[in-house]
N, C-alpha and C positions, 0 to 999 in steps of 0.2 A: 922902743920900737912900737909903732902903732899897730892896731889890730889889722888894718888893711895890709900892712907890710907882712905881718905874720901870716895872714891868709894867703898872700901871694907866694910866700915860701912853701906853704903846705901844698898849693896847687903845682908848684914847680917840682915837688917831690914825686907826684903821681905821674908826671910825664915819663919818668923812667921806670915806672912800675909795670907789673903784668896784670893789674886789676882791670884795665880798660876793656880787654877782650871778654871779661866776665859778663859785662852788661849785654853782650850779644847772644850768649848761650841760651839763657832761659827764654827770651822772646822768640828766637828762631825755632827752638824746640817746640814750644807750646803752640805758636801760631800755625806753623806748617802742619803739625799733626792735627790740630783742631779743625782747621779749614779743610784738610784732606779728608777727614772723617765725614764731613758734611757735603762735600762736593758731589757725591753720587746721588744725593737726595734732591739737589736743585734742578729746576727746570726753568725755561724762559718765562713761565707764568708765575714763578715763585715770588712772593712778596716778603718783605722783612728779612731778606737774605743777609744783609749787613749786621742786623741785630743778632740773628742766629749765629753767625760766624764769630761775632764779638763775644757773646756769652759762652760759646763752646771753648773759645781760646782763653778768655779772661778768668773763668771760674777756677780752674786748676792753678793758673798763674798767680792769682791773688791769694789763694789759700796757702800755696806751698812754694812754687818755684821762685816767686819774687822774694818772699821772706828768706828762703834758703840762700839766694844769691847775696842778699844784704848781710846775712850772718857771715858769709865768707869775706865780704869786703870789710866788715868790722874787724875781724881777726887779722886781716892783712894790713889794715891801717895801723893797728896797735903793734903788730909784729914788726913792722918796719922800724919802729922806735926802740922796742925792747930787745930786738935781735942782736944789735951791735952796740947796746947801751946808748943809743942815740937819744933816749929820753933824758939821760943824765946830762948830756951835752946841751940839750935844749933848755933844761931847767937851770943850768949854770949861767945862762944868759940873763940879762936884766929884763925878763918878761914874766908876766903872771902865768902861773900854771893853769889858772882858770881860763884865761884868754886862749892859751894853747889848746885846752880841751874843747872850747867852743869852736875854735878854728878847725880842728880835726872833725868835729861834728858837722860843720858846714861842708867840708869835703865829702863826708858821707851822704849828706843831703844832695849834693851835686851829683853823686853817682846814682842816687835814687831818681833824680830828675832826668838824667841822661838815659837811664834804663827805660823810663816811661816814654821818652822820645823815640828810642830804638823800637820799643814795642809797638808804638803807634805807626812808625814808618814801615816796619815789617808787616804789620797787619794790613795796612792800606795797599802795599805792593802785592801781597799775596791775595788779598780780597779782589783787587782789580783783575788779576790774572784769572782767578776762579770765576768771577762773574762774566768775564769775556769768553772763557771756554765753555760756559754753560748757556750763553746767550741771554743772560739776565741784563736788563737795561735799567735796573734800579740805580738812581743817582747816589753818589757817595755822600753819606750823611755826616758831613764834617763836624757840625755842632754836636751831634749825638756822640761821636767818637771823642771829641775834645772834652765834652762834659764828663764822660765816664773815665777817661784817662786822668783828668784833673781830680776826679773823685778818688781814684786809686792812689794818687800821689798824697793827697791831704789825709786820707784815712790811714795811710801807712805811717804817718809821722809819729804817733804815739808808740807804735810797734818798733819803729827804727830807734827811737830814743831809749826804749826798754832794752833792745838788743845791745845798744851801745853801752848802756849802764852795766849790763851783765858782763860784757866783754872787759870793761874797766875793772869791775870788782873781782873777777876771777883771773888770777895771773896766768894759769895754765890754759892754753887755747883749747885743749880737749874738753876741759870742764865747761868753758863758756859756750863752745859749739854744742856740746851735748845738752846743756840746759836749755839753750835757745831752741834747738831742734825739738826737744821734748815738749816745749811750750807751744811750738808751731803745730805739731801733729794733731792735737785734739781741737784745733781751731774750728774746723768744720762742724764738730759736734757741739761745741759751746755756742756757735752761732745760731743753733736751733733751740736755744734755751733763753730764758729771760736774763741769764747772767752774761750774755754777750756784751752788754753795755760796759762792763767793767773788765773785759778781757781784750786788751789791745791787739793781740795776735790774730783776732778774727775780724777786725774792723773792715779791712779792705775786701775780704771774702764776703762779708755780710753785705757790703755795698753792691757787689756784683750779684749776689743772691737775690737782692731786691729787684734787680733788672730781670733776672730769670723768672721770678714770680710774676712780674708784670707782663712778661712776654708770653708765658704759658697760660696766664689767666685771661688772655684775649681782651685787653682793654681795661681790666680791673687794676687800678693804680694803687698799690699799697704804699709806695713811696718810702724814702729813707728819712725818717723823722729826726730832725735836728735835736729834739728834746726827748729823752735826757742824754742823747749821745754826745752832743757838743760840750756841755759842761764836764762830763766825765772824761772825754778825750783830752780836753785842755788841761784838766787837773792831772791826769796820768802823765801827759807830756811834760808839764812843768816840773812835777815832783821827781820823775826819774832822771830828767836832764840835770836838775840840781844835784842829785846824788852823783851822777857821772862827773859833773864839773868839780864837785867837792872832793871826790875820791881820786881823781886823775893825778898821778905823780905823787900821791901822798906817801906811799911806801918808800919811794926813791928819795924823798926829802928828809927822811928820818936819819 
């Protein structure tokens, strides 16, 4: 069985799952509440309305709601296989458990991508309604939104890989969820220290925090420096993904 066929099977499984509605909950909650909090402060003369709405919505989303939703998806993906001993049936087939683990991780990345699409769509719709109601004529900054949403996606990859590895390593869902949540909570604190570069759970939040600093500093561009972030992020992503792939189904194969 080729990897593409295996990937197709994994995507067929999620069609009958209840995971898809999960990608709508966090974006709807954070965008509507974030934009609603700012709506009363806008006026027709207000500038940078879109940036203000994005930062208000994305800050909490990047630090907490997005990671929490991914944690739930990780547990549900693994739970679908372990719940009815489906993992044993899959491992009995002439396929590599390594390839099976990578295929499931690709499904997880697909959910992350779809959630970013939903976040962007909900934000644009809500933002257009808000700017229309307040008489703001500022044009929709498409490239700005795409840039920061793409940044959220890519900076989440090391964190998602780590969440997936922890979910694989700990058999009981309560332990994996508890540990992942425990690591997510201090993310906003670590992001304000030099240690942020080695703490993947705060990468996406730090990305948005840079936007917040640039916005409040009125033109002072601190930027999100690729060094030393990029080498550390790649190293974390590769190492934890290797651990996840190596450990997936290992217990069941004994």
